[in-house]
Backbone bond lengths (Angstrom), bond angles and torsions (degrees), N, CA, C in turn:
res aa  C-N    CA-C-N  psi(-1)  N-CA   C-N-CA  omega(-1)  CA-C   N-CA-C  phi
1 X - - - 1.442 - - 1.524 107.62 -
2 X 1.305 116.03 128.27 1.451 121.26 -179.29 1.523 110.87 -75.65
3 X 1.318 115.38 151.12 1.461 121.66 176.56 1.516 107.70 -111.10
4 X 1.301 116.89 132.11 1.462 121.82 174.63 1.520 106.70 -108.52
5 X 1.321 116.05 107.42 1.459 121.23 -177.30 1.524 109.84 -82.24
6 X 1.310 116.23 140.33 1.453 121.30 177.46 1.521 111.53 -82.25
7 X 1.317 117.02 -20.75 1.458 121.86 179.10 1.522 108.67 -130.69
8 X 1.309 115.30 153.81 1.467 119.09 177.45 1.521 109.64 -71.95
9 X 1.314 114.96 155.77 1.448 119.64 176.91 1.513 114.04 94.23
10 X 1.346 117.37 1.54 1.459 119.60 178.75 1.517 108.82 -69.42
11 X 1.295 115.44 123.87 1.460 120.96 177.25 1.510 107.81 -143.00
12 X 1.290 115.08 155.23 1.452 118.64 176.93 1.511 110.14 163.43
13 X 1.288 114.29 153.88 1.453 120.22 179.11 1.524 109.21 -86.98
14 X 1.312 115.85 133.77 1.460 120.72 177.19 1.523 107.51 -77.44
15 X 1.320 116.85 115.60 1.464 121.52 -174.17 1.520 113.78 -89.35
16 X 1.336 117.47 -16.32 1.466 118.40 -176.58 1.535 112.87 -102.70
17 X 1.329 115.92 32.00 1.464 120.25 174.47 1.522 109.53 -67.57
18 X 1.312 116.45 150.29 1.464 121.51 -177.09 1.527 112.32 -55.89
19 X 1.309 117.48 -39.40 1.473 119.76 -177.75 1.530 113.48 -65.57
20 X 1.313 118.02 -11.15 1.468 121.35 178.04 1.528 113.26 -88.21
21 X 1.336 118.19 3.64 1.462 120.80 -174.69 1.527 113.33 -115.77
22 X 1.318 116.66 26.17 1.466 122.62 170.15 1.525 113.32 52.50
23 X 1.330 116.76 46.74 1.452 121.06 178.42 1.513 114.71 88.88
24 X 1.314 117.32 -1.94 1.465 121.00 178.41 1.522 110.37 -101.15
25 X 1.306 114.69 165.60 1.464 122.99 172.65 1.513 108.03 -121.23
26 X 1.322 115.97 150.30 1.458 119.69 173.38 1.520 108.56 -81.79
27 X 1.323 115.73 135.41 1.454 122.16 177.95 1.523 107.77 -131.48
28 X 1.321 116.16 127.12 1.462 121.94 176.51 1.522 107.85 -95.42
29 X 1.344 116.91 128.41 1.461 122.09 -178.36 1.520 108.84 -127.55
30 X 1.328 116.46 126.34 1.460 120.44 179.59 1.519 111.90 -130.65
31 X 1.333 115.64 143.73 1.468 122.70 178.12 1.518 107.82 -104.56
32 X 1.314 116.47 110.54 1.456 122.27 -178.65 1.534 111.28 -60.84
33 X 1.318 115.87 147.01 1.470 123.64 173.02 1.523 114.22 67.37
34 X 1.298 118.63 21.34 1.466 120.55 179.96 1.528 109.23 -128.79
35 X 1.327 114.66 93.61 1.456 121.87 -172.83 1.523 114.23 -71.74
36 X 1.330 117.51 -7.68 1.459 119.99 175.78 1.538 109.69 -63.99
37 X 1.323 115.66 -21.98 1.467 122.13 177.77 1.523 107.05 -116.10
38 X 1.315 116.76 109.19 1.463 121.13 -169.81 1.516 114.11 -74.63
39 X 1.307 117.48 -18.34 1.464 120.66 -176.70 1.526 108.51 -155.49
40 X 1.325 116.64 163.47 1.463 118.22 175.43 1.530 110.95 -60.94
41 X 1.310 115.68 147.73 1.457 120.84 174.45 1.517 108.18 -83.92
42 X 1.309 117.03 142.16 1.461 122.27 176.57 1.525 107.48 -109.03
43 X 1.338 115.70 120.39 1.459 119.30 -177.66 1.527 110.22 -130.71
44 X 1.325 117.32 148.38 1.466 119.97 173.41 1.525 109.14 -86.36
45 X 1.318 116.40 129.62 1.463 121.57 -179.83 1.527 109.37 -137.37
46 X 1.335 117.39 148.26 1.458 118.86 175.60 1.526 110.38 -72.53
47 X 1.333 118.53 141.34 1.465 120.54 -180.00 1.524 112.35 -64.67
48 X 1.333 117.43 -15.40 1.463 122.09 -179.96 1.525 113.07 -86.44
49 X 1.322 117.43 -4.92 1.463 121.80 178.30 1.525 108.79 -64.50
50 X 1.324 117.49 132.45 1.464 119.00 177.68 1.522 109.23 -77.62
51 X 1.315 115.02 155.50 1.463 119.65 178.41 1.522 110.01 -63.07
52 X 1.310 117.10 -35.14 1.466 120.91 178.19 1.523 111.32 -60.36
53 X 1.323 117.41 -45.16 1.477 119.80 178.92 1.525 110.55 -66.43
54 X 1.334 117.14 -36.51 1.458 120.31 176.64 1.529 109.69 -58.07
55 X 1.336 116.47 -45.98 1.463 121.62 -176.37 1.527 112.15 -72.67
56 X 1.318 117.54 -39.46 1.465 120.32 -175.20 1.522 114.32 -87.27
57 X 1.336 117.55 -26.38 1.467 119.89 -174.14 1.523 114.28 -115.51
58 X 1.319 117.45 -38.48 1.467 120.02 -173.53 1.527 111.74 -89.35
59 X 1.314 117.45 -53.84 1.464 120.46 -175.64 1.531 112.60 -60.56
60 X 1.333 120.00 -40.93 1.480 117.60 176.53 1.530 112.75 -60.21
61 X 1.313 117.71 -32.88 1.463 120.69 177.61 1.514 112.84 -65.30
62 X 1.311 116.08 -24.46 1.465 121.35 179.80 1.531 111.10 -87.59
63 X 1.333 116.88 -43.63 1.458 120.62 -167.79 1.530 115.89 -110.41
64 X 1.304 119.45 -3.28 1.473 119.84 -174.37 1.532 114.12 -68.34
65 X 1.320 117.99 -10.65 1.465 119.52 176.46 1.536 111.99 -73.83
66 X 1.332 116.94 -12.98 1.460 120.56 179.56 1.528 109.84 -79.24
67 X 1.339 117.76 136.97 1.467 119.93 -178.19 1.531 114.17 -62.07
68 X 1.330 118.98 -20.93 1.464 121.41 177.23 1.530 113.16 -78.48
69 X 1.324 117.71 -16.38 1.456 119.68 -169.22 1.532 113.03 -56.84
70 X 1.315 118.45 -39.06 1.463 120.72 -179.08 1.526 112.57 -65.38
71 X 1.317 117.32 -16.37 1.468 121.52 179.56 1.529 112.89 -92.23
72 X 1.329 117.73 -4.52 1.463 121.56 -177.38 1.523 110.04 -70.67
73 X 1.305 115.27 130.01 1.455 122.40 174.35 1.528 107.17 -109.35
74 X 1.324 116.61 110.17 1.463 121.32 -173.98 1.527 111.66 -55.47
75 X 1.311 117.81 -37.77 1.466 119.94 -178.03 1.531 113.01 -72.81
76 X 1.324 118.36 -8.62 1.465 122.09 177.51 1.528 113.25 -101.76
77 X 1.330 117.38 -5.20 1.469 121.17 -176.75 1.525 110.29 -65.76
78 X 1.319 115.41 137.15 1.465 122.88 172.36 1.525 107.01 -100.00
79 X 1.329 116.98 125.05 1.469 122.60 -175.11 1.522 111.07 -105.39
80 X 1.330 115.41 144.06 1.462 122.26 177.38 1.527 108.41 -131.70
81 X 1.313 115.87 133.95 1.470 122.32 176.71 1.521 106.91 -118.26
82 X 1.315 115.81 117.54 1.467 121.75 -177.97 1.522 111.38 50.79
83 X 1.330 115.95 43.64 1.453 122.20 174.79 1.519 115.60 84.39
84 X 1.329 118.25 -6.50 1.459 121.75 -178.53 1.520 110.02 -110.48
85 X 1.303 116.34 140.35 1.466 121.26 178.90 1.520 109.69 -60.97
86 X 1.334 117.38 137.55 1.461 119.92 173.86 1.512 110.11 -148.02
87 X 1.320 115.02 157.96 1.454 122.01 178.63 1.522 107.41 -111.93
88 X 1.330 117.55 106.05 1.457 119.82 -178.39 1.526 111.38 -70.37
89 X 1.313 114.57 152.06 1.462 120.85 172.82 1.524 105.73 -98.73
90 X 1.322 116.30 108.17 1.462 122.44 -170.64 1.521 113.29 -64.44
91 X 1.308 118.29 -27.94 1.465 120.67 -178.69 1.523 112.69 -87.64
92 X 1.326 117.74 -2.65 1.466 122.01 179.60 1.521 110.16 -101.34
93 X 1.328 115.01 160.61 1.467 120.50 -178.59 1.530 110.64 -73.61
94 X 1.323 114.24 168.78 1.464 119.21 177.00 1.521 110.20 -60.22
95 X 1.326 116.25 -42.84 1.461 120.38 177.88 1.514 112.25 -61.19
96 X 1.316 116.71 -42.59 1.471 120.82 179.05 1.525 111.50 -67.43
97 X 1.320 117.22 -21.86 1.467 121.93 175.49 1.531 111.81 -88.22
98 X 1.325 117.05 8.15 1.459 121.13 176.99 1.511 114.97 80.54
99 X 1.331 117.17 17.77 1.466 120.72 -179.06 1.530 108.92 -97.48
100 X 1.302 114.99 97.55 1.458 121.95 -179.19 1.526 109.96 -91.03
101 X 1.328 116.46 -177.16 1.458 122.31 179.80 1.526 110.71 -56.66
102 X 1.320 116.66 129.21 1.464 126.57 179.33 1.526 112.55 69.07
103 X 1.328 116.77 25.95 1.466 120.72 175.45 1.524 109.10 -69.91
104 X 1.326 114.81 156.28 1.462 121.70 178.45 1.520 108.38 -119.56
105 X 1.333 116.06 124.79 1.460 119.62 169.89 1.520 107.77 -122.42
106 X 1.319 114.31 143.57 1.453 120.81 176.14 1.507 106.34 -130.81
107 X 1.316 115.71 152.30 1.448 118.49 177.09 1.516 110.36 -134.72
108 X 1.325 114.40 146.87 1.461 122.16 179.23 1.520 107.58 -118.85
109 X 1.306 116.13 138.23 1.460 122.20 179.48 1.525 107.61 -113.43
110 X 1.338 116.90 98.45 1.470 120.67 -176.78 1.533 111.86 -52.48
111 X 1.317 114.85 134.13 1.456 121.31 179.89 1.513 114.14 88.73
112 X 1.311 117.52 -12.44 1.468 121.43 178.97 1.533 106.86 -112.26
113 X 1.304 115.72 112.93 1.463 120.29 -176.50 1.524 111.93 -125.84
114 X 1.292 116.64 45.56 1.452 120.46 175.88 1.519 113.40 88.17
115 X 1.305 115.69 177.00 1.458 121.89 -177.62 1.530 109.47 -63.15
116 X 1.323 115.75 119.76 1.460 123.20 -179.11 1.532 111.49 54.79
117 X 1.346 116.73 34.46 1.459 120.61 178.01 1.512 114.24 69.14
118 X 1.327 118.12 29.40 1.454 122.49 -174.10 1.531 113.68 -60.86
119 X 1.329 117.79 -16.42 1.468 119.76 178.66 1.510 112.67 -105.68
120 X 1.315 117.42 4.16 1.476 118.19 -178.19 1.509 111.54 -91.36
């Protein structure tokens, strides 16, 4: 990712390069309409992780503390990659789904709009 400095003389080593994460990539994951989580979570994941394992094993570990989580229906989730709607291929890896280092995915769960509808 390029840096655009506002002043001359900006220098520094980029510390969050992919090669600094021991074979993992950073992935930002956010749950739309749920204010209990103020921002997407950033997690290191192997690029060989399948989307199915991400959804069944990783994401519940992040969001299951929310009271809505038990109502989530995985087959109803709407997925967004870098702000654009996309349909992930669950049997393919994160890399094969176009999720590179520092990618952002967000998901929306229709009918679930936060604690007591706080986002509706």
